[in-house]
C-alpha positions as CSV (number, residue, x, y, z in Angstrom):
1,X,14.4,-64.7,-36.9
2,X,12.3,-64.6,-34.0
3,X,8.5,-65.8,-34.4
4,X,7.1,-62.1,-34.0
5,X,9.4,-60.7,-36.6
6,X,8.0,-63.9,-38.9
7,X,4.6,-63.2,-38.3
8,X,4.9,-59.0,-39.3
9,X,6.7,-60.2,-42.1
10,X,4.1,-62.8,-43.3
11,X,1.1,-60.3,-42.4
12,X,2.8,-57.6,-44.5
13,X,3.2,-60.0,-47.3
14,X,-0.2,-61.5,-47.3
15,X,-1.8,-58.2,-47.2
16,X,0.0,-56.7,-50.3
17,X,-0.3,-59.2,-52.7
18,X,3.3,-60.9,-51.6
19,X,5.0,-57.8,-52.0
20,X,6.6,-57.0,-48.9
21,X,7.6,-53.5,-47.9
22,X,10.9,-52.9,-45.4
23,X,9.9,-51.8,-42.1
24,X,10.7,-48.4,-42.5
25,X,8.7,-48.0,-45.5
26,X,5.5,-49.8,-44.0
27,X,5.8,-47.6,-40.7
28,X,6.2,-44.2,-43.0
29,X,3.1,-45.4,-45.0
30,X,1.2,-46.2,-41.7
31,X,2.2,-42.8,-40.2
32,X,1.2,-40.8,-43.6
33,X,-2.3,-42.9,-43.3
34,X,-2.9,-42.0,-39.9
35,X,-2.2,-38.5,-40.2
36,X,-5.0,-38.1,-42.9
37,X,-7.5,-40.3,-41.2
38,X,-6.9,-38.4,-37.8
39,X,-7.1,-34.9,-39.8
40,X,-10.2,-36.1,-41.6
41,X,-12.4,-37.5,-38.7
42,X,-10.5,-37.1,-35.3
43,X,-8.0,-39.0,-33.1
44,X,-10.9,-40.6,-31.1
45,X,-13.4,-41.4,-34.1
46,X,-10.3,-43.3,-35.7
47,X,-9.8,-46.9,-34.9
48,X,-6.9,-48.8,-35.2
49,X,-8.7,-51.1,-37.4
50,X,-9.5,-48.1,-39.8
51,X,-6.0,-47.4,-40.2
52,X,-4.8,-51.3,-40.5
53,X,-7.7,-51.2,-43.4
54,X,-6.5,-48.5,-45.3
55,X,-3.1,-49.4,-45.0
56,X,-4.0,-52.9,-46.1
57,X,-2.2,-54.6,-43.0
58,X,-3.5,-56.5,-39.8
59,X,-3.8,-54.5,-36.8
60,X,-1.8,-56.6,-34.7
61,X,1.0,-55.4,-37.2
62,X,0.4,-51.8,-36.1
63,X,0.6,-52.8,-32.9
64,X,3.8,-54.6,-33.1
65,X,5.1,-51.3,-34.4
66,X,3.6,-48.6,-32.5
67,X,2.2,-50.7,-29.1
68,X,-1.2,-48.5,-29.0
69,X,-3.6,-45.9,-30.8
70,X,-1.7,-42.9,-28.4
71,X,1.6,-44.8,-29.5
72,X,0.8,-43.8,-32.8
73,X,-0.2,-40.5,-32.5
74,X,3.1,-40.2,-30.6
75,X,5.2,-41.3,-33.3
76,X,3.1,-39.2,-35.8
77,X,3.7,-36.1,-33.8
78,X,7.6,-36.8,-33.3
79,X,7.7,-37.5,-36.9
80,X,6.6,-33.9,-37.6
81,X,8.5,-32.3,-35.0
82,X,12.0,-34.2,-35.9
83,X,11.4,-32.5,-39.6
84,X,10.2,-29.0,-37.8
85,X,13.5,-29.1,-35.6
86,X,15.3,-30.3,-38.7
87,X,14.3,-27.1,-40.9
88,X,14.8,-24.8,-37.6
89,X,18.2,-26.4,-37.5
90,X,19.1,-25.6,-41.0
91,X,17.2,-21.9,-40.6
92,X,19.8,-21.3,-37.6
93,X,22.8,-21.1,-40.1
94,X,21.2,-18.0,-42.0
95,X,23.3,-15.2,-40.5
96,X,21.0,-12.4,-41.2
97,X,18.3,-12.2,-38.0
98,X,15.4,-10.5,-40.4
99,X,16.4,-12.9,-43.2
100,X,16.3,-15.8,-40.9
101,X,12.9,-14.8,-40.1
102,X,11.4,-14.9,-43.5
103,X,12.9,-18.0,-44.1
104,X,11.3,-19.4,-41.1
105,X,8.2,-18.1,-42.1
106,X,8.7,-19.7,-45.6
107,X,9.4,-23.1,-43.9
108,X,6.1,-23.0,-42.1
109,X,4.1,-22.0,-45.1
110,X,5.8,-24.7,-47.2
111,X,5.0,-27.2,-44.2
112,X,1.7,-26.1,-44.3
113,X,0.8,-26.8,-48.0
114,X,3.3,-30.0,-48.4
115,X,2.2,-31.4,-45.1
116,X,-1.3,-30.6,-44.5
117,X,-2.7,-33.4,-42.7
118,X,0.2,-33.7,-40.0
119,X,-0.2,-30.0,-39.4
120,X,-3.9,-29.9,-38.8
121,X,-3.0,-33.3,-36.3
122,X,-0.3,-31.3,-34.4
123,X,-2.5,-28.0,-34.0
124,X,-5.3,-29.8,-32.9
125,X,-3.2,-31.9,-30.3
126,X,-1.8,-28.5,-29.0
127,X,-5.3,-28.0,-28.1
128,X,-5.8,-30.8,-26.0
129,X,-4.7,-32.1,-22.5
130,X,-2.2,-35.1,-21.6
131,X,1.1,-36.0,-22.8
132,X,0.2,-36.2,-26.5
133,X,-0.7,-32.4,-25.9
134,X,2.3,-31.7,-23.9
135,X,4.6,-33.4,-26.9
136,X,2.8,-31.5,-29.4
137,X,3.3,-28.2,-27.3
138,X,6.7,-29.1,-26.9
139,X,7.5,-28.0,-30.3
140,X,5.8,-25.1,-30.0
141,X,8.2,-23.8,-27.4
142,X,11.0,-24.7,-29.6
143,X,9.6,-22.5,-32.6
144,X,9.3,-19.8,-29.8
145,X,12.8,-20.1,-28.5
146,X,14.2,-19.8,-31.7
147,X,12.1,-17.0,-32.7
148,X,13.1,-15.2,-29.3
149,X,16.8,-15.8,-30.1
150,X,16.5,-14.7,-33.7
151,X,14.1,-11.0,-32.8
152,X,17.0,-10.1,-30.1
153,X,19.5,-10.3,-32.8
154,X,17.6,-7.4,-34.5
155,X,18.8,-5.2,-31.3
156,X,21.6,-2.5,-31.7
157,X,25.0,-3.9,-30.7
158,X,25.2,-2.3,-27.5
159,X,22.2,-3.6,-25.6
160,X,22.8,-6.3,-23.6
161,X,21.4,-9.6,-25.1
162,X,19.4,-10.6,-22.0
163,X,17.6,-7.3,-21.9
164,X,17.3,-7.7,-26.1
165,X,15.6,-11.1,-25.6
166,X,13.3,-9.9,-22.6
167,X,12.0,-7.1,-24.7
168,X,10.9,-9.1,-27.7
169,X,9.6,-12.2,-25.7
170,X,5.9,-11.0,-26.2
171,X,6.3,-10.5,-29.6
172,X,8.1,-13.8,-30.0
173,X,4.8,-15.4,-28.7
174,X,2.2,-12.9,-31.1
175,X,4.2,-13.9,-34.1
176,X,3.8,-17.7,-33.5
177,X,0.3,-17.2,-32.1
178,X,-0.5,-15.1,-35.2
179,X,1.0,-18.3,-37.3
180,X,-1.3,-20.5,-35.8
181,X,-4.4,-18.6,-35.9
182,X,-3.4,-18.2,-39.6
183,X,-2.9,-21.7,-40.0
184,X,-6.2,-22.5,-38.5
185,X,-7.8,-20.1,-40.9
186,X,-6.0,-21.5,-43.7
187,X,-7.1,-25.0,-42.8
188,X,-10.9,-23.8,-42.5
189,X,-10.6,-22.0,-45.7
190,X,-10.3,-24.1,-49.1
191,X,-8.9,-22.6,-52.3
192,X,-6.2,-20.2,-50.7
193,X,-3.3,-20.1,-53.0
194,X,0.0,-20.5,-51.6
195,X,1.0,-16.9,-53.4
196,X,-1.9,-15.2,-51.5
197,X,-0.9,-16.9,-48.2
198,X,3.0,-15.9,-48.6
199,X,1.7,-12.5,-49.2
200,X,-0.5,-11.9,-46.6
201,X,2.0,-13.7,-43.8
202,X,4.8,-11.1,-45.0
203,X,2.3,-8.0,-44.5
204,X,1.7,-9.1,-40.9
205,X,5.3,-9.8,-40.4
206,X,6.2,-6.4,-41.8
207,X,3.8,-4.8,-39.4
208,X,5.1,-6.6,-36.5
209,X,8.7,-5.6,-37.2
210,X,8.2,-2.3,-37.1
211,X,7.4,-2.0,-33.4
212,X,9.8,-4.3,-32.6
213,X,12.7,-2.7,-33.9
214,X,11.3,0.6,-32.4
215,X,10.8,-1.0,-28.8
216,X,14.7,-2.4,-29.1
217,X,16.2,0.7,-30.3
218,X,14.2,2.8,-27.4
219,X,15.8,0.0,-24.6
220,X,19.7,1.3,-25.4
């Protein structure tokens, strides 16, 4: 066993009263704590000492896992984005495009309620600059692409798919923009029930589907 690995294991055991967590479990714990702290007080205001103390480990252990505070943030964004992409892959198996859109909406609302801290962090990162912001915006681009493909499938069968995608492109961006704005509102408005959020989101989607279908039909 390498000296570095032995040191990590010793630090882990020492900070948890002799109970050593497997590395994967410890990384997951650190990422969750980091998400909650970044969401509550901001990335720049949170130090690695803060995260280490909240996790009950040493700062060198966090550096050995993630390399730096930006590395910790990048790992957090990657975890959140990976879960999002896995969800989108499941949605892609739904054959009916409108049912797929509604299921994707449910997926995003579920993530908002179940992983609030991580979603607050990724939305904040999208507004920034630099590699972390670009990483966060990459997941937005994946969502737009999935929405673009799905909306285009609402077109009549005799409309060329490339034309359909061009026609629905502004709507795909508008839908995602509405989802992001709604998420920002929800994060700043405590006490909104999931049922209320789902009902409001459904009304917005229903309203937007009307001109989408109309424009697609008019393109034939």
